[in-house]
Structure formats: structure tokens, C-alpha cells
C-alpha positions in Angstrom: 93.8 107.3 142.8 92.5 104.0 142.2 93.6 101.4 139.5 93.0 102.7 136.3 94.2 106.4 136.9 97.9 105.2 138.1 97.9 102.9 135.0 97.7 105.9 132.8 100.0 108.1 135.1 102.4 105.7 133.8 101.6 105.2 130.5 101.8 108.9 130.3 105.6 109.3 132.2 106.7 106.0 129.1 105.7 108.5 126.7 106.7 111.6 128.5 109.7 110.3 128.7 110.3 109.6 125.2 108.9 112.7 124.1 106.6 110.6 122.4 102.4 112.8 121.9 99.3 110.7 122.2 99.4 110.4 118.0 102.9 108.9 117.7 101.8 105.9 120.9 99.3 105.3 119.6 100.4 105.0 116.3 103.4 103.2 117.5 100.1 100.6 118.9 97.6 100.5 116.7 95.5 102.1 119.1 93.0 105.1 118.3 95.1 108.2 119.7 91.7 109.0 122.0 91.7 105.6 123.9 95.3 106.7 124.8 94.0 109.6 126.2 90.8 108.2 128.1 93.6 105.2 129.5 95.7 108.0 130.3 92.8 109.7 132.1 92.3 106.6 133.6 89.0 106.3 132.0 89.2 103.2 129.9 89.2 100.0 131.6 92.5 98.7 129.1 92.4 95.4 127.6 94.9 92.8 128.6 96.5 93.1 124.8 96.3 96.8 124.9 98.6 96.9 127.7 101.1 94.6 125.8 100.8 96.7 122.6 100.8 100.0 125.0 104.5 98.2 126.6 105.9 96.7 123.2 105.8 101.1 121.4 107.0 102.3 124.6 109.6 99.6 124.7 109.1 98.1 127.6 106.9 95.3 129.5 104.4 95.2 130.9 105.0 93.9 133.9 107.2 97.2 133.7 104.0 99.2 133.6 101.8 97.4 136.3 104.8 97.0 138.4 105.2 101.2 138.6 101.4 101.6 138.3 101.6 99.2 141.6 104.2 101.1 143.1 101.7 105.1 142.0 99.2 102.5 144.6 101.1 102.1 147.4 101.7 105.3 148.0 
């Protein structure tokens, strides 16, 4: 698992925990749905601004998303 895949997995996990669809998350974050899918699959090198937008939409912080991704990478 690489960094993009780990981050995408964390976003997916947070989204599922909230019961949100990719479309719901995209609307809440102001990001296109296909971009959310690409992030979750580890296909996008997500920008800092989009990390913050996703974190707000997921009710967490950018730091928490990255911390969780770091945990996955350490496994």
C-alpha cells in the first residue's frame, strides 16, 4: 500500500462510518464525485486544499486523516 492508497482507504472508512455516498461527500466537500472515487482508489495525488475540504465534510481534521493513513502505512 502506498501513501495515496492509504489516504484513500481512510477517506472511504470515514465516509462509510458516516453512512455517506461518494456523491454526498462530494457535495458536502465541494468536490466532484469522480474525484472522490479516484482519491479513494489511490489514483489521485490529492491537494492540500482538497484534504482540508474532505476533512471538514467528514467532521474531522486534516491531521486526523493523515494520522490514520500513517497508521495504515506502518502496518
